DSSP file (Angstrom, degrees, kcal/mol; ACC not computed):
  #  RESIDUE AA STRUCTURE BP1 BP2  ACC     N-H-->O    O-->H-N    N-H-->O    O-->H-N    TCO  KAPPA ALPHA  PHI   PSI    X-CA   Y-CA   Z-CA
    1    1 A M              0   0    0      0, 0.0     2,-0.1     0, 0.0     0, 0.0   0.000 360.0 360.0 360.0 142.2 -129.9 -134.0   52.2
    2    2 A S     >  -     0   0    0      1,-0.1     4,-2.6     4,-0.0     5,-0.2  -0.349 360.0 -95.1 -83.2 169.3 -129.5 -133.0   48.6
    3    3 A G  H  > S+     0   0    0      1,-0.2     4,-1.6     2,-0.2     5,-0.1   0.880 126.9  44.3 -45.8 -51.4 -130.0 -135.3   45.6
    4    4 A S  H  > S+     0   0    0      1,-0.2     4,-2.5     2,-0.2    -1,-0.2   0.857 112.7  53.2 -71.6 -36.0 -126.3 -136.3   45.4
    5    5 A T  H  > S+     0   0    0      1,-0.2     4,-3.1     2,-0.2    -2,-0.2   0.884 108.0  50.2 -63.3 -41.1 -126.1 -136.7   49.3
    6    6 A S  H  X S+     0   0    0     -4,-2.6     4,-2.6     2,-0.2    -1,-0.2   0.853 110.7  48.7 -63.2 -37.3 -128.9 -139.1   49.3
    7    7 A T  H  X S+     0   0    0     -4,-1.6     4,-2.0    -5,-0.2    -2,-0.2   0.927 113.8  45.9 -64.6 -47.2 -127.4 -141.1   46.6
    8    8 A I  H  X S+     0   0    0     -4,-2.5     4,-2.9     1,-0.2     5,-0.2   0.920 114.1  50.5 -62.4 -46.6 -124.1 -141.2   48.4
    9    9 A Y  H  X S+     0   0    0     -4,-3.1     4,-2.9     1,-0.2    -2,-0.2   0.916 108.8  49.6 -57.8 -45.3 -125.9 -142.1   51.6
   10   10 A R  H  X S+     0   0    0     -4,-2.6     4,-1.6     2,-0.2    -1,-0.2   0.871 116.3  43.1 -64.5 -38.8 -127.9 -144.9   50.0
   11   11 A R  H  X S+     0   0    0     -4,-2.0     4,-2.3     2,-0.2    -2,-0.2   0.945 116.7  46.4 -72.3 -46.5 -124.7 -146.5   48.5
   12   12 A L  H  X S+     0   0    0     -4,-2.9     4,-3.1     1,-0.2     5,-0.2   0.879 111.5  52.7 -66.8 -37.0 -122.7 -145.9   51.7
   13   13 A R  H  X S+     0   0    0     -4,-2.9     4,-2.3    -5,-0.2    -1,-0.2   0.959 111.6  45.6 -65.0 -45.1 -125.5 -147.4   53.9
   14   14 A T  H  X S+     0   0    0     -4,-1.6     4,-2.6     2,-0.2     5,-0.2   0.949 114.4  48.7 -58.9 -50.7 -125.7 -150.5   51.9
   15   15 A L  H  X S+     0   0    0     -4,-2.3     4,-3.1     1,-0.2     5,-0.2   0.919 112.2  46.9 -51.2 -55.8 -121.9 -150.9   51.9
   16   16 A I  H  X S+     0   0    0     -4,-3.1     4,-2.4     2,-0.2     5,-0.3   0.892 112.8  51.2 -60.8 -43.2 -121.6 -150.4   55.6
   17   17 A A  H  X>S+     0   0    0     -4,-2.3     5,-1.5    -5,-0.2     4,-1.1   0.904 116.0  39.8 -55.5 -50.3 -124.4 -152.9   56.2
   18   18 A E  H  <5S+     0   0    0     -4,-2.6    -2,-0.2     3,-0.2    -1,-0.2   0.859 117.4  49.6 -70.7 -42.3 -122.8 -155.5   54.0
   19   19 A T  H  <5S+     0   0    0     -4,-3.1    -2,-0.2    -5,-0.2    -3,-0.2   0.893 121.9  31.1 -69.5 -39.8 -119.3 -154.8   55.2
   20   20 A L  H  <5S-     0   0    0     -4,-2.4    -2,-0.2    -5,-0.2    -1,-0.2   0.569 103.7-122.1 -97.9  -9.1 -120.0 -154.9   59.0
   21   21 A G  T  <5 +     0   0    0     -4,-1.1     2,-0.3    -5,-0.3    -3,-0.2   0.914  65.3 137.0  73.1  38.9 -122.9 -157.5   58.8
   22   22 A V      < -     0   0    0     -5,-1.5    -1,-0.2    -6,-0.3     2,-0.1  -0.821  63.2 -88.8-116.0 157.7 -125.4 -155.1   60.5
   23   23 A D    >>  -     0   0    0     -2,-0.3     3,-1.7     1,-0.1     4,-0.5  -0.417  30.6-132.8 -67.2 134.2 -128.9 -154.3   59.7
   24   24 A E  G >4 S+     0   0    0      1,-0.3     3,-0.8     2,-0.2    -1,-0.1   0.763 104.6  64.0 -60.5 -25.5 -129.3 -151.6   57.2
   25   25 A D  G 34 S+     0   0    0      1,-0.2    -1,-0.3    -8,-0.0    -2,-0.1   0.661  98.1  57.7 -69.8 -15.4 -131.9 -149.8   59.3
   26   26 A D  G <4 S+     0   0    0     -3,-1.7     2,-1.6     1,-0.1    -1,-0.2   0.647  85.2  86.5 -84.8 -17.0 -129.2 -149.4   62.0
   27   27 A V    <<  +     0   0    0     -3,-0.8    -1,-0.1    -4,-0.5   -10,-0.1  -0.581  59.9 148.3 -86.4  77.5 -127.0 -147.5   59.5
   28   28 A V    >   -     0   0    0     -2,-1.6     3,-2.9     1,-0.1    42,-0.5  -0.801  61.0-104.2-114.3 154.8 -128.4 -143.9   60.0
   29   29 A P  T 3  S+     0   0    0      0, 0.0    42,-3.0     0, 0.0    43,-0.4   0.816 121.5  46.5 -47.3 -36.1 -126.5 -140.6   59.7
   30   30 A E  T 3  S+     0   0    0     40,-0.2     2,-0.3    39,-0.1    -3,-0.0   0.452  86.1 119.1 -91.4  -0.2 -126.2 -140.0   63.5
   31   31 A A    <   -     0   0    0     -3,-2.9    39,-1.9     1,-0.1     2,-0.3  -0.540  61.6-135.7 -74.0 126.7 -125.1 -143.8   64.1
   32   32 A S  B  >> -A   69   0A   0     -2,-0.3     5,-1.8    37,-0.2     4,-1.1  -0.652   1.9-142.4 -71.3 135.2 -121.6 -143.9   65.7
   33   33 A F  T  45S+     0   0    0     35,-3.2     6,-2.5    -2,-0.3     4,-0.2   0.944 101.7  32.8 -63.7 -42.2 -119.3 -146.5   64.1
   34   34 A E  T  45S+     0   0    0     34,-0.5     4,-0.2     4,-0.2    -1,-0.2   0.920 129.4  31.8 -83.0 -41.8 -117.8 -147.4   67.4
   35   35 A D  T  45S+     0   0    0      3,-0.1    -2,-0.1     2,-0.1    -1,-0.1   0.872 131.3  25.9 -85.5 -41.7 -120.8 -146.9   69.9
   36   36 A D  T  <5S+     0   0    0     -4,-1.1    -3,-0.2     1,-0.1    -2,-0.1   0.814 131.1  35.4 -95.7 -34.1 -123.8 -147.8   67.8
   37   37 A L  S   <S-     0   0    0     -5,-1.8    -3,-0.2    -4,-0.2    -4,-0.1   0.489  95.5-132.3 -96.9  -8.3 -122.4 -150.1   65.2
   38   38 A N        +     0   0    0     -6,-0.3     2,-0.5    -4,-0.2    -4,-0.2   0.877  39.9 173.2  59.9  41.8 -119.8 -151.8   67.5
   39   39 A V        -     0   0    0     -6,-2.5    -1,-0.2    -7,-0.1     2,-0.2  -0.688  16.8-155.7 -87.0 129.1 -117.1 -151.4   65.0
   40   40 A D    >>  -     0   0    0     -2,-0.5     4,-2.5     1,-0.1     3,-0.5  -0.519  36.7 -90.7 -98.5 174.4 -113.6 -152.4   66.3
   41   41 A H  H 3> S+     0   0    0      1,-0.3     4,-2.2     2,-0.2     5,-0.2   0.881 125.4  47.3 -50.9 -46.2 -110.3 -151.0   64.8
   42   42 A Q  H 3> S+     0   0    0      1,-0.2     4,-2.1     2,-0.2    -1,-0.3   0.845 111.6  51.0 -74.6 -28.8 -109.8 -153.7   62.2
   43   43 A E  H <> S+     0   0    0     -3,-0.5     4,-2.4     2,-0.2    -1,-0.2   0.890 109.3  52.1 -65.5 -38.1 -113.5 -153.5   61.0
   44   44 A L  H  X S+     0   0    0     -4,-2.5     4,-2.3     2,-0.2    -2,-0.2   0.900 109.1  48.8 -67.8 -40.5 -113.1 -149.8   60.7
   45   45 A V  H  X S+     0   0    0     -4,-2.2     4,-2.1    -5,-0.2    -1,-0.2   0.902 112.7  47.8 -59.3 -44.2 -110.0 -150.3   58.5
   46   46 A D  H  X S+     0   0    0     -4,-2.1     4,-2.1     1,-0.2    -2,-0.2   0.880 111.9  52.2 -66.0 -37.4 -111.8 -152.9   56.3
   47   47 A M  H  X S+     0   0    0     -4,-2.4     4,-2.3     2,-0.2    -2,-0.2   0.901 108.5  48.0 -68.7 -41.3 -114.7 -150.6   56.1
   48   48 A M  H  X S+     0   0    0     -4,-2.3     4,-2.5     2,-0.2    -1,-0.2   0.869 110.2  51.8 -64.5 -38.3 -112.6 -147.6   54.9
   49   49 A V  H  X S+     0   0    0     -4,-2.1     4,-2.7     2,-0.2    -2,-0.2   0.912 110.0  49.9 -62.4 -43.7 -110.9 -149.7   52.4
   50   50 A A  H  X S+     0   0    0     -4,-2.1     4,-3.0     2,-0.2    -2,-0.2   0.933 112.4  48.0 -62.7 -45.3 -114.4 -150.9   51.0
   51   51 A I  H  X S+     0   0    0     -4,-2.3     4,-2.6     2,-0.2     6,-0.2   0.925 109.5  51.7 -68.9 -40.4 -115.6 -147.2   50.9
   52   52 A E  H  X>S+     0   0    0     -4,-2.5     4,-1.2     1,-0.2     5,-1.2   0.961 115.3  43.4 -58.6 -48.5 -112.4 -146.1   49.1
   53   53 A E  H  <5S+     0   0    0     -4,-2.7     3,-0.4     1,-0.2    -2,-0.2   0.941 115.4  47.7 -64.3 -45.1 -113.0 -148.9   46.5
   54   54 A E  H  <5S+     0   0    0     -4,-3.0    -1,-0.2     1,-0.2    -2,-0.2   0.894 124.3  29.5 -60.1 -44.4 -116.7 -148.3   46.1
   55   55 A F  H  <5S-     0   0    0     -4,-2.6    -1,-0.2    -5,-0.2    -2,-0.2   0.304 101.9-124.0-101.3   8.4 -116.4 -144.5   45.7
   56   56 A D  T  <5 +     0   0    0     -4,-1.2     2,-0.3    -3,-0.4    -3,-0.2   0.925  67.8 128.7  55.1  51.6 -113.0 -144.5   44.0
   57   57 A V      < -     0   0    0     -5,-1.2     2,-0.5    -6,-0.2    -1,-0.2  -0.923  57.1-126.3-133.8 159.6 -111.6 -142.1   46.7
   58   58 A R        -     0   0    0     -2,-0.3    -9,-0.1    -3,-0.1    22,-0.0  -0.918  15.0-162.9-106.5 132.4 -108.6 -142.0   49.0
   59   59 A I        -     0   0    0     -2,-0.5     5,-0.1   -11,-0.1    -7,-0.1  -0.927  20.9-135.6-116.2 109.0 -109.1 -141.5   52.7
   60   60 A P    >>  -     0   0    0      0, 0.0     3,-2.5     0, 0.0     4,-1.0  -0.319  19.3-118.8 -65.1 146.1 -105.8 -140.5   54.4
   61   61 A D  G >4 S+     0   0    0      1,-0.3     3,-0.5     2,-0.2    -2,-0.0   0.823 113.5  59.0 -55.8 -36.5 -105.1 -142.3   57.6
   62   62 A D  G 34 S+     0   0    0      1,-0.2    -1,-0.3     2,-0.1     4,-0.1   0.550 103.4  54.6 -75.2  -1.5 -105.2 -139.0   59.6
   63   63 A Q  G X> S+     0   0    0     -3,-2.5     3,-1.6     2,-0.1     4,-0.5   0.736  88.3  77.8 -91.2 -26.9 -108.8 -138.3   58.4
   64   64 A V  G X< S+     0   0    0     -4,-1.0     3,-1.4    -3,-0.5    -2,-0.1   0.846  85.9  58.2 -55.8 -39.4 -110.2 -141.6   59.6
   65   65 A P  G 34 S+     0   0    0      0, 0.0    -1,-0.3     0, 0.0    -2,-0.1   0.763 100.3  59.0 -61.7 -23.6 -110.4 -140.6   63.3
   66   66 A A  G <4 S+     0   0    0     -3,-1.6     2,-1.3     1,-0.2     3,-0.3   0.562  85.7  83.9 -80.2 -10.5 -112.7 -137.6   62.3
   67   67 A L    <<  +     0   0    0     -3,-1.4    -1,-0.2    -4,-0.5   -34,-0.1  -0.699  48.2 146.6 -91.2  81.4 -115.2 -140.0   60.8
   68   68 A H        +     0   0    0     -2,-1.3   -35,-3.2   -35,-0.1   -34,-0.5   0.808  60.8  31.9 -87.4 -34.0 -117.1 -141.0   63.9
   69   69 A T  B  > S-A   32   0A   0     -3,-0.3     4,-1.5   -37,-0.3   -37,-0.2  -0.753  84.1-106.4-124.6 173.9 -120.5 -141.4   62.5
   70   70 A V  H  > S+     0   0    0    -39,-1.9     4,-2.7   -42,-0.5   -40,-0.2   0.902 121.4  54.0 -60.2 -44.3 -122.2 -142.4   59.2
   71   71 A G  H  > S+     0   0    0    -42,-3.0     4,-3.2   -43,-0.3    -1,-0.2   0.849 102.8  54.1 -52.5 -39.8 -123.0 -138.8   58.6
   72   72 A D  H  > S+     0   0    0    -43,-0.4     4,-2.6     2,-0.2    -1,-0.2   0.916 110.6  49.4 -63.3 -40.3 -119.3 -137.7   59.0
   73   73 A A  H  X S+     0   0    0     -4,-1.5     4,-2.4     2,-0.2     5,-0.3   0.929 112.4  47.5 -64.7 -47.1 -118.6 -140.4   56.2
   74   74 A V  H  X S+     0   0    0     -4,-2.7     4,-2.6     1,-0.2    -2,-0.2   0.962 112.1  48.2 -61.9 -47.6 -121.3 -139.0   54.0
   75   75 A D  H  X S+     0   0    0     -4,-3.2     4,-2.4     1,-0.2    -1,-0.2   0.938 112.5  50.2 -53.8 -48.6 -120.1 -135.4   54.5
   76   76 A Y  H  X S+     0   0    0     -4,-2.6     4,-2.1     1,-0.2    -1,-0.2   0.893 113.6  44.4 -57.1 -41.5 -116.5 -136.5   53.7
   77   77 A L  H  X S+     0   0    0     -4,-2.4     4,-2.2     2,-0.2    -1,-0.2   0.860 110.5  55.4 -70.8 -38.0 -117.6 -138.4   50.5
   78   78 A E  H  X S+     0   0    0     -4,-2.6     4,-0.8    -5,-0.3    -2,-0.2   0.879 109.9  46.3 -65.7 -40.9 -119.8 -135.5   49.5
   79   79 A D  H >< S+     0   0    0     -4,-2.4     3,-0.5    -5,-0.2    -2,-0.2   0.949 116.1  44.6 -59.7 -53.7 -116.8 -133.1   49.8
   80   80 A K  H 3< S+     0   0    0     -4,-2.1    -2,-0.2     1,-0.2    -1,-0.2   0.805 118.5  41.2 -69.1 -28.9 -114.4 -135.4   47.8
   81   81 A L  H 3<        0   0    0     -4,-2.2    -1,-0.2     1,-0.2    -2,-0.2   0.510 360.0 360.0-101.9  -2.8 -116.9 -136.3   45.0
   82   82 A A    <<        0   0    0     -4,-0.8    -1,-0.2    -3,-0.5    -2,-0.1   0.510 360.0 360.0 -68.0 360.0 -118.4 -132.7   44.5
C-alpha cells in the first residue's frame, strides 16, 4: 500500500468498525462485507453513506455491488481521491 492508501485504509477501517460494530482487527483488506463482516443490505447502505460523508465522495448505486471487500472500497476511494 502506498502512503495515501494506508491513510485511506486506516480511516476506512476505523469507520467500518464503528459503523458496523465489529472489531477493527476483523476489518482487513481481504474481508468480504457480506461473508466475513456479516453485513446485511441495510447495514451496507448505512456504511456507504458513512463512507461518502467521511471521505466527501459520491458512490453511485450501480458501483456498490462491485465493492465486495474492504480492499475494493479502499481501491475505489484511492481512485476517487487521487
